[in-house]
mmCIF entry with sequence, helices, sheets and N, C-alpha, C, O atoms, coordinates in Angstrom:
data_MODEL
# 
_entry.id   MODEL 
# 
_entity.id                         1 
_entity.type                       polymer 
_entity.pdbx_number_of_molecules   1 
# 
_entity_poly.entity_id                      1 
_entity_poly.type                           'polypeptide(L)' 
_entity_poly.nstd_linkage                   no 
_entity_poly.nstd_monomer                   no 
_entity_poly.pdbx_seq_one_letter_code       
;(UNK)(UNK)(UNK)(UNK)(UNK)(UNK)(UNK)(UNK)(UNK)(UNK)(UNK)(UNK)(UNK)(UNK)(UNK)(UNK)
(UNK)(UNK)(UNK)(UNK)(UNK)(UNK)(UNK)(UNK)(UNK)(UNK)(UNK)(UNK)(UNK)(UNK)(UNK)(UNK)
(UNK)(UNK)(UNK)(UNK)(UNK)(UNK)(UNK)(UNK)(UNK)(UNK)(UNK)(UNK)(UNK)(UNK)(UNK)(UNK)
(UNK)(UNK)(UNK)(UNK)(UNK)
;
_entity_poly.pdbx_seq_one_letter_code_can   XXXXXXXXXXXXXXXXXXXXXXXXXXXXXXXXXXXXXXXXXXXXXXXXXXXXX 
_entity_poly.pdbx_strand_id                 A 
# 
loop_
_entity_poly_seq.entity_id 
_entity_poly_seq.num 
_entity_poly_seq.mon_id 
_entity_poly_seq.hetero 
1 1  UNK n 
1 2  UNK n 
1 3  UNK n 
1 4  UNK n 
1 5  UNK n 
1 6  UNK n 
1 7  UNK n 
1 8  UNK n 
1 9  UNK n 
1 10 UNK n 
1 11 UNK n 
1 12 UNK n 
1 13 UNK n 
1 14 UNK n 
1 15 UNK n 
1 16 UNK n 
1 17 UNK n 
1 18 UNK n 
1 19 UNK n 
1 20 UNK n 
1 21 UNK n 
1 22 UNK n 
1 23 UNK n 
1 24 UNK n 
1 25 UNK n 
1 26 UNK n 
1 27 UNK n 
1 28 UNK n 
1 29 UNK n 
1 30 UNK n 
1 31 UNK n 
1 32 UNK n 
1 33 UNK n 
1 34 UNK n 
1 35 UNK n 
1 36 UNK n 
1 37 UNK n 
1 38 UNK n 
1 39 UNK n 
1 40 UNK n 
1 41 UNK n 
1 42 UNK n 
1 43 UNK n 
1 44 UNK n 
1 45 UNK n 
1 46 UNK n 
1 47 UNK n 
1 48 UNK n 
1 49 UNK n 
1 50 UNK n 
1 51 UNK n 
1 52 UNK n 
1 53 UNK n 
# 
_struct_asym.id          A 
_struct_asym.entity_id   1 
# 
_struct_conf.conf_type_id            HELX_P 
_struct_conf.id                      HELX_P1 
_struct_conf.pdbx_PDB_helix_id       AA1 
_struct_conf.beg_label_comp_id       UNK 
_struct_conf.beg_label_asym_id       A 
_struct_conf.beg_label_seq_id        20 
_struct_conf.pdbx_beg_PDB_ins_code   ? 
_struct_conf.end_label_comp_id       UNK 
_struct_conf.end_label_asym_id       A 
_struct_conf.end_label_seq_id        27 
_struct_conf.pdbx_end_PDB_ins_code   ? 
_struct_conf.beg_auth_comp_id        UNK 
_struct_conf.beg_auth_asym_id        A 
_struct_conf.beg_auth_seq_id         20 
_struct_conf.end_auth_comp_id        UNK 
_struct_conf.end_auth_asym_id        A 
_struct_conf.end_auth_seq_id         27 
_struct_conf.pdbx_PDB_helix_class    1 
_struct_conf.details                 ? 
_struct_conf.pdbx_PDB_helix_length   8 
# 
_struct_conf_type.id          HELX_P 
_struct_conf_type.criteria    ? 
_struct_conf_type.reference   ? 
# 
loop_
_struct_sheet.id 
_struct_sheet.type 
_struct_sheet.number_strands 
_struct_sheet.details 
AA1 ? 2 ? 
AA2 ? 2 ? 
# 
loop_
_struct_sheet_order.sheet_id 
_struct_sheet_order.range_id_1 
_struct_sheet_order.range_id_2 
_struct_sheet_order.offset 
_struct_sheet_order.sense 
AA1 1 2 ? anti-parallel 
AA2 1 2 ? anti-parallel 
# 
loop_
_struct_sheet_range.sheet_id 
_struct_sheet_range.id 
_struct_sheet_range.beg_label_comp_id 
_struct_sheet_range.beg_label_asym_id 
_struct_sheet_range.beg_label_seq_id 
_struct_sheet_range.pdbx_beg_PDB_ins_code 
_struct_sheet_range.end_label_comp_id 
_struct_sheet_range.end_label_asym_id 
_struct_sheet_range.end_label_seq_id 
_struct_sheet_range.pdbx_end_PDB_ins_code 
_struct_sheet_range.beg_auth_comp_id 
_struct_sheet_range.beg_auth_asym_id 
_struct_sheet_range.beg_auth_seq_id 
_struct_sheet_range.end_auth_comp_id 
_struct_sheet_range.end_auth_asym_id 
_struct_sheet_range.end_auth_seq_id 
AA1 1 UNK A 4  ? UNK A 5  ? UNK A 4  UNK A 5  
AA1 2 UNK A 8  ? UNK A 9  ? UNK A 8  UNK A 9  
AA2 1 UNK A 32 ? UNK A 39 ? UNK A 32 UNK A 39 
AA2 2 UNK A 45 ? UNK A 51 ? UNK A 45 UNK A 51 
# 
loop_
_atom_site.group_PDB 
_atom_site.id 
_atom_site.type_symbol 
_atom_site.label_atom_id 
_atom_site.label_alt_id 
_atom_site.label_comp_id 
_atom_site.label_asym_id 
_atom_site.label_entity_id 
_atom_site.label_seq_id 
_atom_site.pdbx_PDB_ins_code 
_atom_site.Cartn_x 
_atom_site.Cartn_y 
_atom_site.Cartn_z 
_atom_site.occupancy 
_atom_site.B_iso_or_equiv 
_atom_site.pdbx_formal_charge 
_atom_site.auth_seq_id 
_atom_site.auth_comp_id 
_atom_site.auth_asym_id 
_atom_site.auth_atom_id 
_atom_site.pdbx_PDB_model_num 
ATOM 1   N N  . UNK A 1 1  ? 1.644  5.884   2.906  1.00 0.00 ? 1  UNK A N  1 
ATOM 2   C CA . UNK A 1 1  ? 2.220  7.091   2.946  1.00 0.00 ? 1  UNK A CA 1 
ATOM 3   C C  . UNK A 1 1  ? 3.062  7.330   1.676  1.00 0.00 ? 1  UNK A C  1 
ATOM 4   O O  . UNK A 1 1  ? 3.575  6.393   1.064  1.00 0.00 ? 1  UNK A O  1 
ATOM 5   N N  . UNK A 1 2  ? 3.189  8.644   1.296  1.00 0.00 ? 2  UNK A N  1 
ATOM 6   C CA . UNK A 1 2  ? 4.084  9.038   0.156  1.00 0.00 ? 2  UNK A CA 1 
ATOM 7   C C  . UNK A 1 2  ? 4.710  10.379  0.492  1.00 0.00 ? 2  UNK A C  1 
ATOM 8   O O  . UNK A 1 2  ? 4.253  11.109  1.371  1.00 0.00 ? 2  UNK A O  1 
ATOM 9   N N  . UNK A 1 3  ? 5.712  10.656  -0.198 1.00 0.00 ? 3  UNK A N  1 
ATOM 10  C CA . UNK A 1 3  ? 6.516  11.833  -0.059 1.00 0.00 ? 3  UNK A CA 1 
ATOM 11  C C  . UNK A 1 3  ? 6.134  12.799  -1.192 1.00 0.00 ? 3  UNK A C  1 
ATOM 12  O O  . UNK A 1 3  ? 6.086  12.343  -2.335 1.00 0.00 ? 3  UNK A O  1 
ATOM 13  N N  . UNK A 1 4  ? 5.865  14.063  -0.979 1.00 0.00 ? 4  UNK A N  1 
ATOM 14  C CA . UNK A 1 4  ? 5.528  14.990  -2.056 1.00 0.00 ? 4  UNK A CA 1 
ATOM 15  C C  . UNK A 1 4  ? 6.399  16.201  -1.994 1.00 0.00 ? 4  UNK A C  1 
ATOM 16  O O  . UNK A 1 4  ? 6.701  16.650  -0.889 1.00 0.00 ? 4  UNK A O  1 
ATOM 17  N N  . UNK A 1 5  ? 6.839  16.779  -3.113 1.00 0.00 ? 5  UNK A N  1 
ATOM 18  C CA . UNK A 1 5  ? 7.628  18.050  -3.203 1.00 0.00 ? 5  UNK A CA 1 
ATOM 19  C C  . UNK A 1 5  ? 7.182  18.793  -4.376 1.00 0.00 ? 5  UNK A C  1 
ATOM 20  O O  . UNK A 1 5  ? 7.455  18.345  -5.490 1.00 0.00 ? 5  UNK A O  1 
ATOM 21  N N  . UNK A 1 6  ? 6.555  19.834  -4.256 1.00 0.00 ? 6  UNK A N  1 
ATOM 22  C CA . UNK A 1 6  ? 5.958  20.626  -5.360 1.00 0.00 ? 6  UNK A CA 1 
ATOM 23  C C  . UNK A 1 6  ? 5.225  19.620  -6.335 1.00 0.00 ? 6  UNK A C  1 
ATOM 24  O O  . UNK A 1 6  ? 4.231  19.015  -5.934 1.00 0.00 ? 6  UNK A O  1 
ATOM 25  N N  . UNK A 1 7  ? 5.698  19.446  -7.575 1.00 0.00 ? 7  UNK A N  1 
ATOM 26  C CA . UNK A 1 7  ? 4.932  18.576  -8.469 1.00 0.00 ? 7  UNK A CA 1 
ATOM 27  C C  . UNK A 1 7  ? 5.388  17.030  -8.489 1.00 0.00 ? 7  UNK A C  1 
ATOM 28  O O  . UNK A 1 7  ? 4.871  16.208  -9.246 1.00 0.00 ? 7  UNK A O  1 
ATOM 29  N N  . UNK A 1 8  ? 6.346  16.747  -7.635 1.00 0.00 ? 8  UNK A N  1 
ATOM 30  C CA . UNK A 1 8  ? 6.949  15.420  -7.509 1.00 0.00 ? 8  UNK A CA 1 
ATOM 31  C C  . UNK A 1 8  ? 6.313  14.623  -6.424 1.00 0.00 ? 8  UNK A C  1 
ATOM 32  O O  . UNK A 1 8  ? 5.960  15.190  -5.390 1.00 0.00 ? 8  UNK A O  1 
ATOM 33  N N  . UNK A 1 9  ? 6.144  13.341  -6.594 1.00 0.00 ? 9  UNK A N  1 
ATOM 34  C CA . UNK A 1 9  ? 5.592  12.529  -5.634 1.00 0.00 ? 9  UNK A CA 1 
ATOM 35  C C  . UNK A 1 9  ? 6.063  11.115  -5.698 1.00 0.00 ? 9  UNK A C  1 
ATOM 36  O O  . UNK A 1 9  ? 6.136  10.556  -6.792 1.00 0.00 ? 9  UNK A O  1 
ATOM 37  N N  . UNK A 1 10 ? 6.386  10.502  -4.592 1.00 0.00 ? 10 UNK A N  1 
ATOM 38  C CA . UNK A 1 10 ? 6.870  9.074   -4.643 1.00 0.00 ? 10 UNK A CA 1 
ATOM 39  C C  . UNK A 1 10 ? 5.677  8.103   -4.809 1.00 0.00 ? 10 UNK A C  1 
ATOM 40  O O  . UNK A 1 10 ? 4.527  8.542   -4.770 1.00 0.00 ? 10 UNK A O  1 
ATOM 41  N N  . UNK A 1 11 ? 5.946  6.736   -5.003 1.00 0.00 ? 11 UNK A N  1 
ATOM 42  C CA . UNK A 1 11 ? 4.913  5.891   -4.963 1.00 0.00 ? 11 UNK A CA 1 
ATOM 43  C C  . UNK A 1 11 ? 4.472  5.621   -3.521 1.00 0.00 ? 11 UNK A C  1 
ATOM 44  O O  . UNK A 1 11 ? 5.234  5.860   -2.585 1.00 0.00 ? 11 UNK A O  1 
ATOM 45  N N  . UNK A 1 12 ? 3.274  5.137   -3.344 1.00 0.00 ? 12 UNK A N  1 
ATOM 46  C CA . UNK A 1 12 ? 2.810  4.877   -1.952 1.00 0.00 ? 12 UNK A CA 1 
ATOM 47  C C  . UNK A 1 12 ? 3.612  3.767   -1.420 1.00 0.00 ? 12 UNK A C  1 
ATOM 48  O O  . UNK A 1 12 ? 4.037  2.858   -2.133 1.00 0.00 ? 12 UNK A O  1 
ATOM 49  N N  . UNK A 1 13 ? 3.850  3.873   0.093  1.00 0.00 ? 13 UNK A N  1 
ATOM 50  C CA . UNK A 1 13 ? 4.512  2.805   0.744  1.00 0.00 ? 13 UNK A CA 1 
ATOM 51  C C  . UNK A 1 13 ? 3.955  2.664   2.065  1.00 0.00 ? 13 UNK A C  1 
ATOM 52  O O  . UNK A 1 13 ? 3.389  3.630   2.576  1.00 0.00 ? 13 UNK A O  1 
ATOM 53  N N  . UNK A 1 14 ? 4.056  1.550   2.681  1.00 0.00 ? 14 UNK A N  1 
ATOM 54  C CA . UNK A 1 14 ? 3.489  1.193   4.006  1.00 0.00 ? 14 UNK A CA 1 
ATOM 55  C C  . UNK A 1 14 ? 4.387  1.779   5.090  1.00 0.00 ? 14 UNK A C  1 
ATOM 56  O O  . UNK A 1 14 ? 5.609  1.745   4.944  1.00 0.00 ? 14 UNK A O  1 
ATOM 57  N N  . UNK A 1 15 ? 3.876  2.265   6.071  1.00 0.00 ? 15 UNK A N  1 
ATOM 58  C CA . UNK A 1 15 ? 4.517  2.852   7.158  1.00 0.00 ? 15 UNK A CA 1 
ATOM 59  C C  . UNK A 1 15 ? 4.083  2.193   8.382  1.00 0.00 ? 15 UNK A C  1 
ATOM 60  O O  . UNK A 1 15 ? 2.956  2.451   8.806  1.00 0.00 ? 15 UNK A O  1 
ATOM 61  N N  . UNK A 1 16 ? 4.877  1.328   9.039  1.00 0.00 ? 16 UNK A N  1 
ATOM 62  C CA . UNK A 1 16 ? 4.479  0.449   10.057 1.00 0.00 ? 16 UNK A CA 1 
ATOM 63  C C  . UNK A 1 16 ? 5.050  0.978   11.489 1.00 0.00 ? 16 UNK A C  1 
ATOM 64  O O  . UNK A 1 16 ? 6.255  1.184   11.636 1.00 0.00 ? 16 UNK A O  1 
ATOM 65  N N  . UNK A 1 17 ? 4.199  1.164   12.429 1.00 0.00 ? 17 UNK A N  1 
ATOM 66  C CA . UNK A 1 17 ? 4.623  1.686   13.734 1.00 0.00 ? 17 UNK A CA 1 
ATOM 67  C C  . UNK A 1 17 ? 4.455  0.451   14.703 1.00 0.00 ? 17 UNK A C  1 
ATOM 68  O O  . UNK A 1 17 ? 3.355  0.084   15.116 1.00 0.00 ? 17 UNK A O  1 
ATOM 69  N N  . UNK A 1 18 ? 5.604  -0.128  15.012 1.00 0.00 ? 18 UNK A N  1 
ATOM 70  C CA . UNK A 1 18 ? 5.623  -1.284  15.936 1.00 0.00 ? 18 UNK A CA 1 
ATOM 71  C C  . UNK A 1 18 ? 6.714  -1.090  16.970 1.00 0.00 ? 18 UNK A C  1 
ATOM 72  O O  . UNK A 1 18 ? 7.606  -0.252  16.837 1.00 0.00 ? 18 UNK A O  1 
ATOM 73  N N  . UNK A 1 19 ? 6.600  -1.896  17.995 1.00 0.00 ? 19 UNK A N  1 
ATOM 74  C CA . UNK A 1 19 ? 7.767  -1.968  18.995 1.00 0.00 ? 19 UNK A CA 1 
ATOM 75  C C  . UNK A 1 19 ? 8.798  -2.949  18.434 1.00 0.00 ? 19 UNK A C  1 
ATOM 76  O O  . UNK A 1 19 ? 8.469  -3.755  17.564 1.00 0.00 ? 19 UNK A O  1 
ATOM 77  N N  . UNK A 1 20 ? 10.067 -2.889  18.931 1.00 0.00 ? 20 UNK A N  1 
ATOM 78  C CA . UNK A 1 20 ? 11.061 -3.718  18.453 1.00 0.00 ? 20 UNK A CA 1 
ATOM 79  C C  . UNK A 1 20 ? 10.712 -5.223  18.530 1.00 0.00 ? 20 UNK A C  1 
ATOM 80  O O  . UNK A 1 20 ? 11.031 -5.991  17.623 1.00 0.00 ? 20 UNK A O  1 
ATOM 81  N N  . UNK A 1 21 ? 10.076 -5.607  19.594 1.00 0.00 ? 21 UNK A N  1 
ATOM 82  C CA . UNK A 1 21 ? 9.572  -6.962  19.642 1.00 0.00 ? 21 UNK A CA 1 
ATOM 83  C C  . UNK A 1 21 ? 8.515  -7.330  18.706 1.00 0.00 ? 21 UNK A C  1 
ATOM 84  O O  . UNK A 1 21 ? 8.498  -8.471  18.242 1.00 0.00 ? 21 UNK A O  1 
ATOM 85  N N  . UNK A 1 22 ? 7.586  -6.424  18.370 1.00 0.00 ? 22 UNK A N  1 
ATOM 86  C CA . UNK A 1 22 ? 6.575  -6.716  17.289 1.00 0.00 ? 22 UNK A CA 1 
ATOM 87  C C  . UNK A 1 22 ? 7.319  -6.698  15.953 1.00 0.00 ? 22 UNK A C  1 
ATOM 88  O O  . UNK A 1 22 ? 6.984  -7.509  15.089 1.00 0.00 ? 22 UNK A O  1 
ATOM 89  N N  . UNK A 1 23 ? 8.283  -5.848  15.733 1.00 0.00 ? 23 UNK A N  1 
ATOM 90  C CA . UNK A 1 23 ? 9.078  -5.848  14.502 1.00 0.00 ? 23 UNK A CA 1 
ATOM 91  C C  . UNK A 1 23 ? 9.642  -7.283  14.245 1.00 0.00 ? 23 UNK A C  1 
ATOM 92  O O  . UNK A 1 23 ? 9.557  -7.826  13.143 1.00 0.00 ? 23 UNK A O  1 
ATOM 93  N N  . UNK A 1 24 ? 10.223 -7.861  15.339 1.00 0.00 ? 24 UNK A N  1 
ATOM 94  C CA . UNK A 1 24 ? 10.788 -9.217  15.143 1.00 0.00 ? 24 UNK A CA 1 
ATOM 95  C C  . UNK A 1 24 ? 9.831  -10.181 14.788 1.00 0.00 ? 24 UNK A C  1 
ATOM 96  O O  . UNK A 1 24 ? 10.129 -11.073 13.993 1.00 0.00 ? 24 UNK A O  1 
ATOM 97  N N  . UNK A 1 25 ? 8.559  -10.090 15.357 1.00 0.00 ? 25 UNK A N  1 
ATOM 98  C CA . UNK A 1 25 ? 7.454  -11.023 14.926 1.00 0.00 ? 25 UNK A CA 1 
ATOM 99  C C  . UNK A 1 25 ? 7.067  -10.802 13.437 1.00 0.00 ? 25 UNK A C  1 
ATOM 100 O O  . UNK A 1 25 ? 6.688  -11.739 12.735 1.00 0.00 ? 25 UNK A O  1 
ATOM 101 N N  . UNK A 1 26 ? 7.175  -9.569  12.999 1.00 0.00 ? 26 UNK A N  1 
ATOM 102 C CA . UNK A 1 26 ? 6.820  -9.345  11.530 1.00 0.00 ? 26 UNK A CA 1 
ATOM 103 C C  . UNK A 1 26 ? 7.902  -9.997  10.687 1.00 0.00 ? 26 UNK A C  1 
ATOM 104 O O  . UNK A 1 26 ? 7.639  -10.684 9.700  1.00 0.00 ? 26 UNK A O  1 
ATOM 105 N N  . UNK A 1 27 ? 9.064  -9.763  11.099 1.00 0.00 ? 27 UNK A N  1 
ATOM 106 C CA . UNK A 1 27 ? 10.312 -10.153 10.320 1.00 0.00 ? 27 UNK A CA 1 
ATOM 107 C C  . UNK A 1 27 ? 10.497 -11.672 10.281 1.00 0.00 ? 27 UNK A C  1 
ATOM 108 O O  . UNK A 1 27 ? 11.173 -12.188 9.392  1.00 0.00 ? 27 UNK A O  1 
ATOM 109 N N  . UNK A 1 28 ? 9.923  -12.365 11.205 1.00 0.00 ? 28 UNK A N  1 
ATOM 110 C CA . UNK A 1 28 ? 10.057 -13.883 11.280 1.00 0.00 ? 28 UNK A CA 1 
ATOM 111 C C  . UNK A 1 28 ? 9.720  -14.530 9.860  1.00 0.00 ? 28 UNK A C  1 
ATOM 112 O O  . UNK A 1 28 ? 10.392 -15.478 9.455  1.00 0.00 ? 28 UNK A O  1 
ATOM 113 N N  . UNK A 1 29 ? 8.752  -14.044 9.171  1.00 0.00 ? 29 UNK A N  1 
ATOM 114 C CA . UNK A 1 29 ? 8.272  -14.695 7.947  1.00 0.00 ? 29 UNK A CA 1 
ATOM 115 C C  . UNK A 1 29 ? 9.055  -14.121 6.687  1.00 0.00 ? 29 UNK A C  1 
ATOM 116 O O  . UNK A 1 29 ? 8.716  -14.376 5.532  1.00 0.00 ? 29 UNK A O  1 
ATOM 117 N N  . UNK A 1 30 ? 10.103 -13.346 7.017  1.00 0.00 ? 30 UNK A N  1 
ATOM 118 C CA . UNK A 1 30 ? 10.882 -12.768 5.830  1.00 0.00 ? 30 UNK A CA 1 
ATOM 119 C C  . UNK A 1 30 ? 12.282 -13.145 5.885  1.00 0.00 ? 30 UNK A C  1 
ATOM 120 O O  . UNK A 1 30 ? 12.666 -13.945 6.738  1.00 0.00 ? 30 UNK A O  1 
ATOM 121 N N  . UNK A 1 31 ? 13.144 -12.583 4.961  1.00 0.00 ? 31 UNK A N  1 
ATOM 122 C CA . UNK A 1 31 ? 14.557 -12.906 4.978  1.00 0.00 ? 31 UNK A CA 1 
ATOM 123 C C  . UNK A 1 31 ? 15.359 -11.759 5.719  1.00 0.00 ? 31 UNK A C  1 
ATOM 124 O O  . UNK A 1 31 ? 16.576 -11.647 5.570  1.00 0.00 ? 31 UNK A O  1 
ATOM 125 N N  . UNK A 1 32 ? 14.653 -10.952 6.485  1.00 0.00 ? 32 UNK A N  1 
ATOM 126 C CA . UNK A 1 32 ? 15.205 -9.847  7.192  1.00 0.00 ? 32 UNK A CA 1 
ATOM 127 C C  . UNK A 1 32 ? 15.393 -10.119 8.672  1.00 0.00 ? 32 UNK A C  1 
ATOM 128 O O  . UNK A 1 32 ? 14.571 -10.797 9.288  1.00 0.00 ? 32 UNK A O  1 
ATOM 129 N N  . UNK A 1 33 ? 16.451 -9.604  9.241  1.00 0.00 ? 33 UNK A N  1 
ATOM 130 C CA . UNK A 1 33 ? 16.749 -9.708  10.703 1.00 0.00 ? 33 UNK A CA 1 
ATOM 131 C C  . UNK A 1 33 ? 17.032 -8.374  11.280 1.00 0.00 ? 33 UNK A C  1 
ATOM 132 O O  . UNK A 1 33 ? 17.733 -7.575  10.660 1.00 0.00 ? 33 UNK A O  1 
ATOM 133 N N  . UNK A 1 34 ? 16.489 -8.076  12.510 1.00 0.00 ? 34 UNK A N  1 
ATOM 134 C CA . UNK A 1 34 ? 16.906 -6.823  13.138 1.00 0.00 ? 34 UNK A CA 1 
ATOM 135 C C  . UNK A 1 34 ? 18.239 -7.116  13.911 1.00 0.00 ? 34 UNK A C  1 
ATOM 136 O O  . UNK A 1 34 ? 18.280 -7.935  14.830 1.00 0.00 ? 34 UNK A O  1 
ATOM 137 N N  . UNK A 1 35 ? 19.334 -6.396  13.484 1.00 0.00 ? 35 UNK A N  1 
ATOM 138 C CA . UNK A 1 35 ? 20.669 -6.704  13.994 1.00 0.00 ? 35 UNK A CA 1 
ATOM 139 C C  . UNK A 1 35 ? 21.031 -5.766  15.164 1.00 0.00 ? 35 UNK A C  1 
ATOM 140 O O  . UNK A 1 35 ? 21.726 -6.166  16.098 1.00 0.00 ? 35 UNK A O  1 
ATOM 141 N N  . UNK A 1 36 ? 20.552 -4.523  15.096 1.00 0.00 ? 36 UNK A N  1 
ATOM 142 C CA . UNK A 1 36 ? 20.840 -3.540  16.091 1.00 0.00 ? 36 UNK A CA 1 
ATOM 143 C C  . UNK A 1 36 ? 19.735 -2.639  16.337 1.00 0.00 ? 36 UNK A C  1 
ATOM 144 O O  . UNK A 1 36 ? 18.927 -2.410  15.437 1.00 0.00 ? 36 UNK A O  1 
ATOM 145 N N  . UNK A 1 37 ? 19.626 -2.075  17.553 1.00 0.00 ? 37 UNK A N  1 
ATOM 146 C CA . UNK A 1 37 ? 18.562 -1.103  17.885 1.00 0.00 ? 37 UNK A CA 1 
ATOM 147 C C  . UNK A 1 37 ? 19.120 -0.095  18.698 1.00 0.00 ? 37 UNK A C  1 
ATOM 148 O O  . UNK A 1 37 ? 19.836 -0.411  19.647 1.00 0.00 ? 37 UNK A O  1 
ATOM 149 N N  . UNK A 1 38 ? 18.852 1.182   18.411 1.00 0.00 ? 38 UNK A N  1 
ATOM 150 C CA . UNK A 1 38 ? 19.206 2.342   19.158 1.00 0.00 ? 38 UNK A CA 1 
ATOM 151 C C  . UNK A 1 38 ? 18.043 2.949   19.758 1.00 0.00 ? 38 UNK A C  1 
ATOM 152 O O  . UNK A 1 38 ? 17.212 3.480   19.021 1.00 0.00 ? 38 UNK A O  1 
ATOM 153 N N  . UNK A 1 39 ? 17.876 2.931   21.088 1.00 0.00 ? 39 UNK A N  1 
ATOM 154 C CA . UNK A 1 39 ? 16.807 3.566   21.929 1.00 0.00 ? 39 UNK A CA 1 
ATOM 155 C C  . UNK A 1 39 ? 16.914 5.032   21.916 1.00 0.00 ? 39 UNK A C  1 
ATOM 156 O O  . UNK A 1 39 ? 18.008 5.530   22.185 1.00 0.00 ? 39 UNK A O  1 
ATOM 157 N N  . UNK A 1 40 ? 15.921 5.775   21.639 1.00 0.00 ? 40 UNK A N  1 
ATOM 158 C CA . UNK A 1 40 ? 15.892 7.183   21.893 1.00 0.00 ? 40 UNK A CA 1 
ATOM 159 C C  . UNK A 1 40 ? 15.101 7.600   23.031 1.00 0.00 ? 40 UNK A C  1 
ATOM 160 O O  . UNK A 1 40 ? 14.870 6.777   23.917 1.00 0.00 ? 40 UNK A O  1 
ATOM 161 N N  . UNK A 1 41 ? 14.664 8.772   23.109 1.00 0.00 ? 41 UNK A N  1 
ATOM 162 C CA . UNK A 1 41 ? 13.795 9.282   24.150 1.00 0.00 ? 41 UNK A CA 1 
ATOM 163 C C  . UNK A 1 41 ? 12.444 8.670   24.140 1.00 0.00 ? 41 UNK A C  1 
ATOM 164 O O  . UNK A 1 41 ? 11.954 8.407   23.041 1.00 0.00 ? 41 UNK A O  1 
ATOM 165 N N  . UNK A 1 42 ? 11.859 8.440   25.091 1.00 0.00 ? 42 UNK A N  1 
ATOM 166 C CA . UNK A 1 42 ? 10.397 7.909   25.204 1.00 0.00 ? 42 UNK A CA 1 
ATOM 167 C C  . UNK A 1 42 ? 10.495 6.530   24.590 1.00 0.00 ? 42 UNK A C  1 
ATOM 168 O O  . UNK A 1 42 ? 11.355 5.723   24.942 1.00 0.00 ? 42 UNK A O  1 
ATOM 169 N N  . UNK A 1 43 ? 9.530  6.269   23.602 1.00 0.00 ? 43 UNK A N  1 
ATOM 170 C CA . UNK A 1 43 ? 9.380  4.981   22.986 1.00 0.00 ? 43 UNK A CA 1 
ATOM 171 C C  . UNK A 1 43 ? 9.966  4.919   21.590 1.00 0.00 ? 43 UNK A C  1 
ATOM 172 O O  . UNK A 1 43 ? 9.752  3.965   20.841 1.00 0.00 ? 43 UNK A O  1 
ATOM 173 N N  . UNK A 1 44 ? 10.798 6.086   21.222 1.00 0.00 ? 44 UNK A N  1 
ATOM 174 C CA . UNK A 1 44 ? 11.362 6.056   19.850 1.00 0.00 ? 44 UNK A CA 1 
ATOM 175 C C  . UNK A 1 44 ? 12.646 5.280   19.852 1.00 0.00 ? 44 UNK A C  1 
ATOM 176 O O  . UNK A 1 44 ? 13.408 5.227   20.818 1.00 0.00 ? 44 UNK A O  1 
ATOM 177 N N  . UNK A 1 45 ? 12.845 4.629   18.599 1.00 0.00 ? 45 UNK A N  1 
ATOM 178 C CA . UNK A 1 45 ? 14.032 3.836   18.345 1.00 0.00 ? 45 UNK A CA 1 
ATOM 179 C C  . UNK A 1 45 ? 14.281 3.855   16.966 1.00 0.00 ? 45 UNK A C  1 
ATOM 180 O O  . UNK A 1 45 ? 13.441 4.247   16.156 1.00 0.00 ? 45 UNK A O  1 
ATOM 181 N N  . UNK A 1 46 ? 15.514 3.408   16.629 1.00 0.00 ? 46 UNK A N  1 
ATOM 182 C CA . UNK A 1 46 ? 15.974 3.241   15.177 1.00 0.00 ? 46 UNK A CA 1 
ATOM 183 C C  . UNK A 1 46 ? 16.571 1.835   15.146 1.00 0.00 ? 46 UNK A C  1 
ATOM 184 O O  . UNK A 1 46 ? 17.272 1.396   16.058 1.00 0.00 ? 46 UNK A O  1 
ATOM 185 N N  . UNK A 1 47 ? 16.253 1.160   14.050 1.00 0.00 ? 47 UNK A N  1 
ATOM 186 C CA . UNK A 1 47 ? 16.633 -0.303  13.981 1.00 0.00 ? 47 UNK A CA 1 
ATOM 187 C C  . UNK A 1 47 ? 17.388 -0.453  12.685 1.00 0.00 ? 47 UNK A C  1 
ATOM 188 O O  . UNK A 1 47 ? 17.070 0.168   11.671 1.00 0.00 ? 47 UNK A O  1 
ATOM 189 N N  . UNK A 1 48 ? 18.477 -1.364  12.754 1.00 0.00 ? 48 UNK A N  1 
ATOM 190 C CA . UNK A 1 48 ? 19.028 -1.785  11.500 1.00 0.00 ? 48 UNK A CA 1 
ATOM 191 C C  . UNK A 1 48 ? 18.665 -3.120  11.230 1.00 0.00 ? 48 UNK A C  1 
ATOM 192 O O  . UNK A 1 48 ? 18.732 -4.027  12.059 1.00 0.00 ? 48 UNK A O  1 
ATOM 193 N N  . UNK A 1 49 ? 18.224 -3.253  9.897  1.00 0.00 ? 49 UNK A N  1 
ATOM 194 C CA . UNK A 1 49 ? 17.847 -4.551  9.492  1.00 0.00 ? 49 UNK A CA 1 
ATOM 195 C C  . UNK A 1 49 ? 18.867 -5.074  8.333  1.00 0.00 ? 49 UNK A C  1 
ATOM 196 O O  . UNK A 1 49 ? 19.397 -4.336  7.503  1.00 0.00 ? 49 UNK A O  1 
ATOM 197 N N  . UNK A 1 50 ? 19.037 -6.414  8.425  1.00 0.00 ? 50 UNK A N  1 
ATOM 198 C CA . UNK A 1 50 ? 20.001 -7.031  7.519  1.00 0.00 ? 50 UNK A CA 1 
ATOM 199 C C  . UNK A 1 50 ? 19.317 -8.204  6.799  1.00 0.00 ? 50 UNK A C  1 
ATOM 200 O O  . UNK A 1 50 ? 18.720 -9.085  7.416  1.00 0.00 ? 50 UNK A O  1 
ATOM 201 N N  . UNK A 1 51 ? 19.434 -8.169  5.474  1.00 0.00 ? 51 UNK A N  1 
ATOM 202 C CA . UNK A 1 51 ? 18.917 -9.317  4.652  1.00 0.00 ? 51 UNK A CA 1 
ATOM 203 C C  . UNK A 1 51 ? 19.827 -10.514 4.722  1.00 0.00 ? 51 UNK A C  1 
ATOM 204 O O  . UNK A 1 51 ? 21.044 -10.424 4.566  1.00 0.00 ? 51 UNK A O  1 
ATOM 205 N N  . UNK A 1 52 ? 19.146 -11.715 4.979  1.00 0.00 ? 52 UNK A N  1 
ATOM 206 C CA . UNK A 1 52 ? 20.001 -12.953 4.942  1.00 0.00 ? 52 UNK A CA 1 
ATOM 207 C C  . UNK A 1 52 ? 20.444 -13.233 3.581  1.00 0.00 ? 52 UNK A C  1 
ATOM 208 O O  . UNK A 1 52 ? 19.724 -12.998 2.611  1.00 0.00 ? 52 UNK A O  1 
ATOM 209 N N  . UNK A 1 53 ? 21.640 -13.741 3.488  1.00 0.00 ? 53 UNK A N  1 
ATOM 210 C CA . UNK A 1 53 ? 22.211 -14.123 2.192  1.00 0.00 ? 53 UNK A CA 1 
ATOM 211 C C  . UNK A 1 53 ? 21.808 -15.562 1.771  1.00 0.00 ? 53 UNK A C  1 
ATOM 212 O O  . UNK A 1 53 ? 22.209 -16.028 0.704  1.00 0.00 ? 53 UNK A O  1 
# 
């Protein structure tokens, strides 16, 4: 995915659609941890990720 506005465009980036549990599985192999999750309507959510020091 990338963002475009008139003649400007960002670099391509991955857009991952997963459940909070699946996100934890993906994050296991990284230095990131899901520290908070806010549930919205239906299956929508927002998550806060923190990088381990």
